[in-house]
C-alpha angles and dihedrals in degrees: 000000000000090000091053089053089054091049090054088055092051121113106283096201094056092047093051091042093052092055094042095049093046089056091048093047092054096050092043094051090049090050091047090052093048097044102029090226115160096201090055089051090052091049090049091052089051092052092048090050091049092048094050092044096049092046088053091047093048091052089047092050089053092052091046089062093063114119121252116268135198090265094044104032096168093055132237102287095127093056088086090059090056092052091047089054089054087051089053091057091051092050092049093052092047090047090053092051091048094050091045091052090047092053090049090053092051091052094041108025115195133198115239133197141207095065096177093044090057094044093048093051093047092050088052089048091052092055095043093047090042091055091050091046092053090048091051091049091052090051090050090053090051096045093044090046093238098132091128092057112106109212111063096201096047094044091050091057091043094050100036095101090053094051125093116276091248095053091044092053093050090049095052095041096049092043086060092040092055091047090047092056090056092045091048091053089051091049093050093048092050094046100040103028101034097027093237093143096177089064087078091062096040093053091046091055091047091052089050090052090051088053090052089052090055090048091052095044095046093039093053094047093050095044087055089048092052092051092046123255134212113256119250116280094248090057092053091045092052092050091049091048091050089055099041092053088071112096093225094053113086103171146349109249096183134000128180122169120185119197117220113178104311095332133082135222112210125205110178140159118198131195114230129202116275124260100042119140119236091253092051093047091048091052091050090050092056092044092052093046091050091048093055094044090057087073107094094220096053110091101184141353132211105191126183128186132210134168120265110277094197091245126111107233108159119084123178111255122239120222112250115235 
């Protein structure tokens, strides 16, 4: 029962994407075997890689939702980063195989058949991957708190770094997958309709290079996540604003916010007005800590208090470009 509750909290986009891409990979590999088309083979490898990755990521997102324990007091948020790194290895291997097959097809171009079968499957792949991509973009908007932004595509790129590692991986992979379906259609048309047989290999190599880009982008993001990365400036500014709005809080002496998955760990020291008794200051400390913990994306808070030193320390952070 407890495990089912964790599964329900898992990343929806990665779960849907794993099932969708497994279906696409099966029908693509069958089509590649029937027609002998190299571009279809490259596209099938991409779908297999996506399916394996997203299944790993979904499982990792489920484990990341486990509650902290005595042995692991800060929780399991970074587990998802480990699973995403495994996904990166899978993508890299599949990208290598795709590029190798593309180079072979350039050196030894082959005629393929079943033009409309290949086109039909790739059109279906475009719509399936497109549906998953749109779902991932909507989740990015939600996780990055950009619901009021108008353009879905632009806001997804803007908020990608603030989204959870699982959602970010699905976004990047299916962005490439949707693009690959279009590229594969172009390659098949050029090779089978215009008799430019080398196009099969060139498109396959290009798809493989796009997969390597995904591996690099996701690998970098998750390596940073494993080390521990400072939260975005707007997150720090919001936390500071929530504290400074209190009448007893004069300044922020120190603020450090570490992002772990889609949650934040807050270490802050605030300056309180002068003349408070120890009991009053202690009550304020607990009230401020409770206020921050009411935010669903804040996992834990370490809050210290000192008396106002008559110096202005806090400055609003600027987002790095």
